[in-house]
N, C-alpha and C positions, 0 to 999 in steps of 0.2 A: 638668501641672506647675503648682504654685501660685506666688503672689508670694513667699512665704517661700523657696521653692526658688531663685528668681532672686536673692534677696538673699544666700542662701548661696553662689550661684555667684560673686557679686562678691567674697566673701571668698576663695574658692578661686582665682580669677584673680589676686587680689592676692598670695596666698601663693606662687604659682608664677611670678609676674612675673619674678623674677631668672633663671629658666630660659629664659623667652621672650626676655628682653633679651640674654642671653649667646649665643643661637643666631644663627648666620649665615644661617639659612633665610629666604628671601624669603616674605612673606605672600602666599598665593595670590590673584591678582587676582579669580578667580572667587569665592573665599570672601568677599572684601571686597564684591563686587557683591551677593552673597547677604545679607550683613549690612545693607548700605544698603537693599536692597529690602524685607527683612523689617521693618526699622525704619520705612521709608516707609509700609508697609501699616498698621503699628500706629498711627502718628501720624495717618493719614487716618481710621482707625477712631475714635481719640480725638476728632477734630474732629467727626465725626458724632454720637458718643455724648454729647458735651457739649451738644448741642442738645436732648437728651431730658430727661425729668423724673427718671429714676432715675440720679442722679449719683454716689452714693457709690462704687460699684465702680470706675468709671473714674477718679475722683479719687484713690482709693487706689492704683490701678495707676500713674498718672502720678507721684505723689509717691514711692511706694515704689521703683519701678524706676529712678529717676534716679541712685541710687548706682551701679547696674550700668553705666549709660550713661557716667557720669563716670569710673569705674574703667577701662572699656574705652578711652575716649578718652585717658586718661593713659598706659596701657600701649602703645597703638598709636602715640601721638605719640612716646613715649620710644624705641620700636623704630625708628621712622624716623630719629630724631636719631642713634642709635647707628650706623646704616648710612649716614647722610648721604643719605637718599632722601626722596621725597615721595609715597610710594605709599599708605600707610595713614592718615596724619594728616588729609588733606583729607576722607576719608570719615568718619572719627571725628568731626571737627568739624562736618560737615554734620549727622550724626545728633544730636549734642549740641545744635546750634542748634535743630533741630526739637523736641527734647525741652524745651528751655528755653522755647520759645514756648508749648508745651502747658502747662508749669508756670505760666507767667504767666496764662494763661486760667483755670487751675485755682484759683490763689490769688485771682484777681478774683472768681470764683464763691463762694469761701469767705467773702469779705468782704461781698458784697452781692448774690449771685446768688439767683434764685428756685430753689426745690427743695432747698435745703440748710438744714436746721434747725439750731437752736443746738447740739443734742447732737452731730450729725454734724460741724458746724464745729469744735467743741472737740476731738473725737476726731481729726479729720484734721489739725488744727494740731499736736496732740501727735505724730502720726505724722511730720509734716514736721520737727519738731525732732529726733526720734529718728533719722530718716534723715540729717539734716545732721551729727549727732555721729558716726554710724558712718562716713559718707563721709569725714569729715576724719581719722578714725583710719586708715582704709584708705589714703587718699592720703598720710598721714604716713609710712606704712611704705614707700611708693614713693619718697618724697623721698630715702631713703638711696641710691637708685640713679640718680635723675634729678630735675631741677628741674621737677616737674609741679604746683607749688603752685597754679597758676591753676585747677586742677580741684577745689580745695577750696572750701567755703563760707567758711571762716575760715582763711586761710593761716597766720596766727600759731599757731593751735591745731594745725594739721597739722605745723608745724615743731617745736612742743613735743613732740609724740608721736614724731617722728623722732629728736629728741635723746635722748629717754628710752629708745628701743629700739635705737639704732644699734649698740651693742656687746654686745647680748645674744644669745647663740647660739640661744635658744629662739624668737627672732623671725626667724631666717634661714629661707630656703626649706627646707622639710622639718622645721622646728623644731616642738617640742611645743606652743608657744603657739598655733599656728594651728588646731589641733584644738579648743582651748578657745574660740577666737574664733568659729569656725563654729558650735559648740554654743551659745554665748551669744547670737550673733546670731539663730539660729533660735528659741531660747526667748523672746528678747525681742520678736520681731516676731509670733510666733504669736498673741499677745494683742492686737496692734495692727491687723492686717489680716484681712479676712474671707476666706472661701474662694471667693467669687464671682470670676469672671474668665474669661479666654479661654485655657484650658489649651493648645489647639492652637497658638495664636499664641505662647504662652510657650515651648513645646517648640521651635518653629521658631527663635525668637530665640536660645535657648541653643545649639541645634545650629549656628546661623550663627556664634556667638562661638567655639565650639570649632573650627569650620572655619578661622577666621582665626588662632587662636592655636596650632593644631596638636595632634595626638594626644599629643605629648610633654608637654603641659600636666599630664596626670595620670600622672606617673611613679610607680614603685613606692615612692618615699620620700615621706613627708609625709601629707597628708590622704588617708584611705581613699576608695575608689570606692564611694559609696553606691548604692543601687538606681537613684536618678534619674540619677546620672552615667552608669551603664551604659545606661539607656534613651535617653539623649541620643545615644549613638553610633549609634542605629538610626533617627534622625529626619532625616538629611541628605536623603534622597530627597523627603521631604515639603516641605522647604524649596524645592526646585526647582519643585514643583507650585505653591507659593504665588507664586513669582516669575513663572511663566508666566501665572497668573491676573491678576497686577498689570499686566503689559505688554499682555495682551489687553484689559483694561479701558481702558487708556490709548489703545490703537488705536481702540477703539469711539468714544471721545470725539472723535477726530479725524474 
């Protein structure tokens, strides 16, 4: 799974967020544990990779996937608020905090770090701005259902988008606008991010997110199940293997 696939997943999660928020289903504690563990592994890998000289792939990954982290944090937080619980929000905020720390280190390297040339710095800065615009559009669509403006980069811009789309049926869950959003997002980022990355880790992250949000996320109405969506359904077992490796490593440190 590529970074572009994860970006598309952010759009899919946003499109089907109303279905998730209307559900009375409790988010599985095991699925939340898996999500936290997978993200913990990714953030540890980022920390190690940022100490190496080949920086562009990891910087792309940190910047590009922040939109997925923010969207998931917004949806999980809104889900807890609807149910008046505190099950998913603390996990989501912990993951987001770790991602923001990685982003801070990434931006510092873009400004003055060794191993980042002028061309790479310019490309990555454009990617950052592109991610921020898409994030605020996706968060804006969630504002129709809950006040999650804190997960936008520019809350005013997110509110503007929410006002523009609030009463348009094509922007509702299952509406035709979301198919165009997913297509536009994929086309726009294919030229911005490379194909380098850690596809196994990306698969496991996506599988963990599906485990949190539930199989009803991909209902028969709305965005079609592309091949990578179907592939995600077969990666849950690999997530558990990754979790066991993480805790084994932590035990060895002790």
